[in-house]
C-alpha positions in Angstrom: -0.2 0.0 -0.2 1.6 3.3 -0.9 2.0 6.2 1.4 1.1 9.5 0.8 3.9 11.4 2.7 2.9 14.7 1.7 -0.6 14.1 3.5 1.1 11.8 6.4 4.1 14.3 7.1 1.8 17.2 8.8 0.1 14.3 11.3 3.3 13.0 12.4 4.7 16.4 13.2 2.1 18.6 14.7 1.6 16.3 18.0 5.5 16.8 18.7 6.7 19.4 21.2 9.2 20.0 19.2 9.0 23.2 16.8 9.8 21.9 13.3 10.7 24.0 10.7 11.4 22.9 7.2 13.0 25.7 5.0 13.5 25.4 1.0 17.0 26.3 -0.7 16.2 29.7 -1.0 15.7 30.1 3.7 12.0 30.2 2.6 9.7 28.3 5.2 7.3 25.8 4.0 5.9 24.3 6.9 6.0 24.9 10.7 4.6 22.6 13.6 2.0 23.3 15.8 4.2 24.1 18.6 6.2 26.9 16.9 3.4 29.1 18.0 3.7 29.0 22.1 7.4 29.0 21.2 7.8 32.2 19.0 4.6 33.3 19.2 3.7 32.9 15.8 1.0 31.4 13.7 2.2 29.4 10.9 0.2 31.0 8.6 2.6 34.1 9.3 5.6 32.3 8.7 5.1 30.6 5.8 6.3 32.4 2.9 9.0 34.3 5.1 12.8 33.7 5.7 13.7 31.8 8.2 16.5 34.5 8.3 14.0 36.9 9.8 13.3 35.0 13.3 17.2 34.4 14.0 19.1 36.4 16.2 21.5 39.7 14.2 24.4 37.8 16.6 23.8 34.4 15.8 23.1 34.4 12.1 26.4 34.1 10.2 26.7 30.5 12.7 23.5 29.4 11.6 23.8 30.0 8.2 27.1 27.7 8.6 25.1 25.3 10.4 22.4 25.7 7.6 25.4 24.8 4.8 26.3 21.8 6.1 23.7 19.9 7.1 22.2 20.9 3.5 25.5 19.1 2.2 24.9 16.2 4.4 27.2 16.8 7.1 26.3 15.7 10.6 25.6 18.6 13.0 24.4 18.3 16.3 24.3 20.1 19.7 24.1 23.3 17.6 22.2 26.3 19.5 21.3 30.0 18.4 18.7 31.9 19.6 15.5 33.4 17.6 13.3 36.2 18.2 9.7 35.8 19.5 7.1 38.1 17.9 6.9 40.0 21.1 10.4 40.9 21.0 11.8 38.4 23.7 14.4 36.0 22.5 14.6 32.1 22.8 17.4 29.8 22.9 16.9 26.3 20.8 19.1 23.6 20.7 
């Protein structure tokens, strides 16, 4: 039996407590899990189609972009920490 992964993926991800972003090669957000709203204060419809870098703390932007490049090139990268900006102006530390 074939599985429609596009339909199945949100059903798998949304119940998780972790915030999950899917970002395309241009850093545009294409999917956001439901856990994003309590963490960052944004609804998914506010984030989808915008650049993930808009929500990164400016002081962490270079290191985060480097991490993105490594991951996109298939290199393992664990234990990365950075900060994201909440809708209310607060800062969230993310592992």
